[in-house]
N, C-alpha and C positions, 0 to 999 in steps of 0.2 A: 101018200099024204105026208106033206112036209110039216115040220114043226113051225109054229108061228114065232117070229123073232121076239126075243125077250126085251122088254123095255128096260132101258138103262136109266138108273136113277140119276138125276141132275142135282148137283149140290149148289145152292145159291152162292154167288160170289161174296155176298155180304157175310156169309157164315164161315169163310175161309180165314183161319187165324194164322198169322205169320209170327215166327219166332222173333222176339225183340233182339235188336242188336246189342251186343255187349262190348264195352271198352275192355281192351286187353293191354297187357304190358307192352306189346309190340307197338301199339299206337303211341303210348307215352314215350317210348324210346325214340320213335321217329320224330315226334314234335321236339323233344329235347335236342336231338341231333341237328335239326333245322335251326333252332334258336342258337345253339352253340356255333354253327357255321356263320350265321348272320353276325354274331358278336366278333368272331375272328376276322371276318371280312371288314367290318367297321374299324377294328383295331389296326389292321394292316393298312387301311386307307389313311387313318390318322397318323400312323408312324411314317408313312411315305412323305408327308409334308404337303405344302401348298406350292403350286407353280406360279411364278410371276414372270411378266414380260416387261423389259425395260428398254426403251429406245434411246440410243446414243448417236451422236454425229460420227464418232470414230470408235473403233474397238480398243485402241490404246494398248495393243499387245495382249488383250484378254483372250483366254482359251477355255475350252470345255474342261471341267475338272478343277478350275481355279475356285478358291473359296469365296463365300459371302460372309462378311463379318459385321459385328455390331460391338463397338467399344473394345475392339481387339479380340473378341471371342467369335470363333466360327459358328455361324447359324445356318449355313446352307452351302450349296455348291452350284456352280455354273454348269448347266446341262448342254447348252448349245449357244454358239455365236454365229449368227447368219445375217445375210444382207436383207434389208427391208424391201417391201414390194415397190417402194418408190425409187429404189436403186441409189438412194442418197443417204439413208440412215442404216444403223446397225441395230439389230434386235438381239438382246441377250435374254435367254431363257434360263431361269434358275429355280431350284427347288429349295424352299425354306423349311427348316425343321418345325415340327408341331409346336414345340415350346416357344417358338419365336414368331408365330403367326400374328401376334398382336402388333407387329411392326408393319403388316400389310394393310395399311389404311390410307385413305386419301390424305395428301399432304406430306407423306414420307418422301425423303430426299435420298436419291441413289447416285453414286458417282464411282468412277474407276480410280483407285488409288495408284498414282504414278509419281515419280520423282518430281517435286516442285521446289525450285530454288529461286528465292527472291529476297529483297531486303526486309520484307515484313515477316516472312516465314520460310522455313525449310521443312519439308515433310516428304514422306513416301520414299525415303532413301533405302528402306529395306527391300523395295521392289527392284533395286538395281541388280541384286543377286538372286532374289527369290521371285516367285510368280506375282503377277498383278492380281488384284482382288477387288471385289465390289464392296464398298462400305455403305451403310444405310443409317440414316437419322430418322427416328420415328416421327410421324405426324402428330397432330393434336389428339389427346385422349378422347375416346368415344367417336373417332372418325369412322366413316363408312368403309366397309371392306371393298377392296378393288384388287385387280391383278395386273393392271396395265399402268405403267409409270413413264414419265419423261425424265431421263437421266440428266444429271448436271455434268458439265465438262470439267469442273473443278469442285473441290470440297466447299461446303457453305462458308467455312472460315475464310477461304480465299476470295469468296465473292459475297461479302456482307451486303445486306440489303439496306437501303436508306428510304424510309417511307416518304420523305419529303424531297427526294432527289428530283432534279430536272432531267426528264427522259427525252432524249433527242434521237434522231435517226441519221446515220451516215450512209450514203450510197457509194459503193465501191464496185469496180469491175470484177473483183474476186476477193475471197476471204484472206488468202495469203497465210501468214503465220499467226494471225490474230486468233485468240482463243477467249472463251468465257473467263472473265476476270483480268484480262489484259489491261494494263493501266492507261489512263488518259492524263497527260501532263500539260501544264501551263507554266512556262518558264522553269522547266525541269522539276516542278513540284506536282506530285500526284493529286489530282482533283476529282477523279472519277474512275470508272471502269467499264469495260465492255460487259453487257448483260445478255445479249442474244444475237442470233444470226437467222436470217430467213431469205428466201428468194423474193425478188420483186414479183408483182403479178404477172409480168411478161417474161420473167426469168432472164432479163438482159443484164441484171446486176444483182448484187447482194446488199440487203438491208442490214446494217450493223446497228443494233440497239445499244445505246450508251446512256449511263446514268452519271450525272454530275452531282457531286455532293452538295447539299443545300447551302453550305457556307461559301461555296464557290460558284453558285449559279449565276451571279451577277457578272462573271467574267465572260460568259457566252452572250454574244450580241448577234444581231442579224447579219453583220458583215464579217463575222469571225471566219477563219479558214482552218480546216482540219487536214492533217496529212498522216500517212502511215509512217510511224517512226520506228518500225521494226528493223532489226539488223544494224549493220554498219555501212555507211556510205564512204566511198573513197574517191577523191578527185585528184587528178594529176595535171599539172600545168608546167610549161617550159620555164616560166618565170616564177610561178608560185610554188613549184615543187609538189610534194605529196602532202595531202591533207586528209584527215580522217574525221568523220563526224558521226555522232550518235547521241540520242537523247539521254540514255542512262544505261547502266549495266542491266537493270531490270528489263528494259525493252529488248536488249540483245538476247537475254535468256528466254523471255516469254512473249515477246512482241508487245507492241504498244501503239498509242496514238498521241500525237501532239497537236496543239492548236494555238493560234495567236489571234489577237483582235487588233484592228488598225486604229490609228489615232482618231479617225471618225468612226466610232464603233457601231453606230446604228442603235436600234431599239432592243430592249431585252426580248428574248424569245419565249414563246409559250411551250407547253408540253407537246411533244410530237413534232417539233420543228425539224425540217429536213435540210441537211447540208450534203455537199459533195465531199468525198474523201479523196484527196490527192495522193498519188503514188509516192511523192517526195515533197520536201519543203522547198518553197521558193525563198532564196536568201533574203529577199526584201522583207519577207514576213518577220524574220528574226530581228529586224531593226525597228519594228513598230513599238511605240512606247506610249500607249494610251493611259489616260487617267480613268480608272474604273472604280466606282464605289458601289456599295450594296444598295444604294437608292436608285433613283431614276437615272437614265443615261444622260450625261452632260450635253 
């Protein structure tokens, strides 16, 4: 005779009591370590500064490691100078210090400081012996933050803007030695400046944007002729001998454009009028002697 199996007492699940969790110092130490790590990461990120990308037409001798300055004080450093995806522009990547990130706003102007010699100003001579550097002029207060900018070819002082200027376009087969800020002369007097360059829609020529100062806008008429006055022209003839021609020393140093208006000048032109830019001046143009007033065309 075998013994009957003993019944096992079942304890209801609802009656099982679990020991309450208790916070320990180990938990507090872990949380404090995580918080401290987050603070250190944020501080390191802030101290690293902000990265900006500036597009220029030419590098102008700029290299990685060259400084970025504001009012003569270094505020960052160039990280990289590379070719743009369009194979026509140069992208400058720079890191700006945390205390100068207020300069990284829409409307800020960036340019590469290089030697500039002209009758109106001489600047950047320190870069003849030292490195090139990027200078910045801040945009309007309260501007939106951005990290991509279009760089200027020259400093804003060399390319002052005229809100009421006459803006015209010159079509040229190539840019040549012209640069942003190159002067435009009428009878050897500066009356405007080059403001921009871009390819035509079909890329068959270059569109040179020119601003004529408001007080000289009446000199430009529909029959005016423009030519590239950069450099020095030399002519040699058996009977005439050697002759040298140039607009001015300023155009020799930095390039420039000349224009003349015939005795039958035509009508005043509107904003955006397009002219052809000749490679050289026709001697007959220099003999034109029109009467031009600031009123309607005679």
